[in-house]
N, C-alpha and C positions, 0 to 999 in steps of 0.2 A: 504494499500499499503506500503511495507516495505522500509526501509531507502535507500537501493540500488537503487530500482526502482524510489523512488522519486528524487534522485540525477540525475538520466538519464533524467526523464520528465522536470525537471528544466533546465537541459542542452539544452534539445531541445526546450523548451520553449523561451530561450535565443536567440537560432538561428533563431527561427521564428520572434522573436520580433525585433532583431537588423538586421540580416543578410537579411533577406527577406523584412524587413521594408525598409531598405536602397536599396534595388533592386527597390522596388516601387517608390522612388525617382529617382533612374537612369532611370526608363520607363518614367517619366515625363520630366526628362531633355532630353531623346533622342528624345521624340515627339517635344518638343521645337526647338531642333536643327534641326531636318527633316523640321519643317516648315520654318525655317530660310533659309535652303538649297534652298527649293523650292521657296522662295522669291528672292533668289540670282540667280535663274534660272540654278541651278546645274542639271547636266544631271545623269541620273541614268544608263546609259549604260556602265559607266566605274566603275570598282571596286575603283579605286582612288577617283573618284568623290564623293564617299559616304563613304570612310573610316572614322570611328567614330573618331579617334584621330590621327592626323598627327604623322606617325611613324618616328623613327630615322633614319637617313640615312645610319647607319652603326655602328656596336659595337664600333669602335673606331673614330666615327666621319666622316668616309669616305664613299663615294658612292660605294657599293660593286658592281655595275652593271653599270658603266660609259657609256658604249655603248648604253644604252636603255634610258638615262635621257630625251632625247628629245621626245622620244615616249609616255611618260606619259602624260596624260591629267592634266594640271593645276588646282588647285582647291582652293577654299577659306577654311580654316580650320575652322569649326564649332564645338567647343569643347562640349564634354557630358560626362566628366569625365570617360571615357571607362577603362584606365589603372587602377585608384584606384579601380572600382568596379570589375574589372577582378582579381585584386590582392585579393580582399575579397573573391570572388569565390575559389580561389586557396587555400587561407588560410582555408577556411571551408572544402574543399575536403581534404586538408591534415590532419586537426585535426579528422574529421569522419573517414576517412581511417585508421588512427593509432587506433582508438577506435575499429574498428571491424576486423582488421587484424587477419589471424589466421595461417600465415605461421610459420616457425620454429625460426625465429628470432623476432617475434613479441612481446616476453617477455624480450627481451633485455632492460637494464636499459635507454639506448638511442635510443629505437625504435622509438620514437616519432618525432626523427630529420630525418628519412629516408624518405624524400619526396617522391621519386620515388616509394617506395614501399607502402606508405600510400595511394598516389593518385591512383596506380595500384589496391589496395584494395578497394578503394571507388568505382572505376568503375565496380567492380563485382556485384554491386547492381544496374546497369543501363542495359537497353537492347534497340538497339543492342550495344553490347559490343565493344568499340573501339580496333582496333589491337595493337599489342605490339609495333609496329613502330609509330603508332599515339601517344601512351601515352608517349614513348620516347622522340618524338620531342616536344611533348606539354609541358613536364616537362623541357627538357634540353634548349629549344629553347626560350619557352615563360614563363613559370612559372620562371625559374631562371633568364632570361633576365629581366623580369619586377621587379622581386624581388631585383636584385642586381645592374641592371643599369637603371631602369625605362623604358627600351624600350625593345622589342625583340631583340635577338641576331642576328648578321649578315644582319641587315637591313631589316629583315622580318616585319610583320605588323599584326594588330589585328583590328576588325570592329565589331561594333554594329550598326545593321541598319536594317529595315523592309524589305529590298530588298534582304538581305542575303540569300543564300540557306538554305532551311528548314532541310535538312538531312545530311550535310556534316560539319565535324568539321573544315576542312581546304577547302581553295580554293585558285586558283592563280590569281594574279593580273592581269589587262589588257595586261601587256606586257608578263606575263606567265613565270617569273622568281622569283618574291616573292610569299613566301608561307603567307598567309592571315589566321590568326585565327578567326572563326567564333564565337564570343562571344555570339551570339544568341543561337546557339547549345550547346555551354559550359554551358550557364545558364540553358537550359533545362536538360542537364545531371545532374546538380547541384539538381535542383527540384526533379526530378525523383529518384536520388540516396538518397536524404535525406529522401523523403518519404516511401521508400523502407526500408531504416535503422530503422528509426522511427517505423515502422510497425513489425519490427522483435524482439518481445519481448523475445525470447529465448536467445538473445545476451545481454540482459539488465545487467545480473549479470557481464558479461565481461566488458561491457562499464563502469559500474559504477566502477570497480576495476581498470580500465584502467585511469579514470578521477581522481581517488585516488593516483595512482601510478605517474601520471606526475606531480600532485601537490606536492607529497613528493620529487620528483626529482627536482622541483623549489625550494622548501624550503631549500633542501640540497646544491644546487649550485649557487642559487640566492639570498636567503633572506639577507645574509649579505651586499650585494650591496645595498640594500633598508635601511638596518638598518645603514649603513655609512652616507646614505643620510640624514636620519633623525637626527642622533647625529650631523650631521654638522649643520643642519638647528636649531637645539635646542641650539647649543653652544652660549654662551654670546659673 
């Protein structure tokens, strides 16, 4: 095996060991959380009754749909770390999408920072392919919301639960006004896309070159920041 392909295999091995290893932990946490919900007598007829993590009431802390507050079914929050694990999935999709992108901007120095294009590129390796509107919503409302605010934008929600729809990336809450990201479906996309990318050996030279390119970018733009910290720590 040549050095380029060995670099790619090592990268994929790390994704499998750490990202999918963490998802196995997520599954265990979710199973325990659902068992606790059942012990509390939670109903599964309402999306709000089994949303995986209590969602923020609005991007600025205000209820975006005040007329519907009383119509939502109250529920006890049973945490299962849905937001951090969803952020991990987004990070992997972003990174993998950059490595396999083939559009005319993919070789730009800062192409790895273009999350929308990267995640769009990742989804080309899944089937059925989400619509353009779904990907734009996924990135703008959910990925950027979780990444920058820790919550989806505009008071929308995310859910990881065994009762979620099997084939929908989004569904509506019980009132019909909040969009809920189905993390079960997102995880499935991540697994399928990763397997298909890993199986695309003709792309390995490109992936290896992109891994090297992004490392060079970090050396150029960020290494001095680390060196400054090291120097300060070593100072008498």
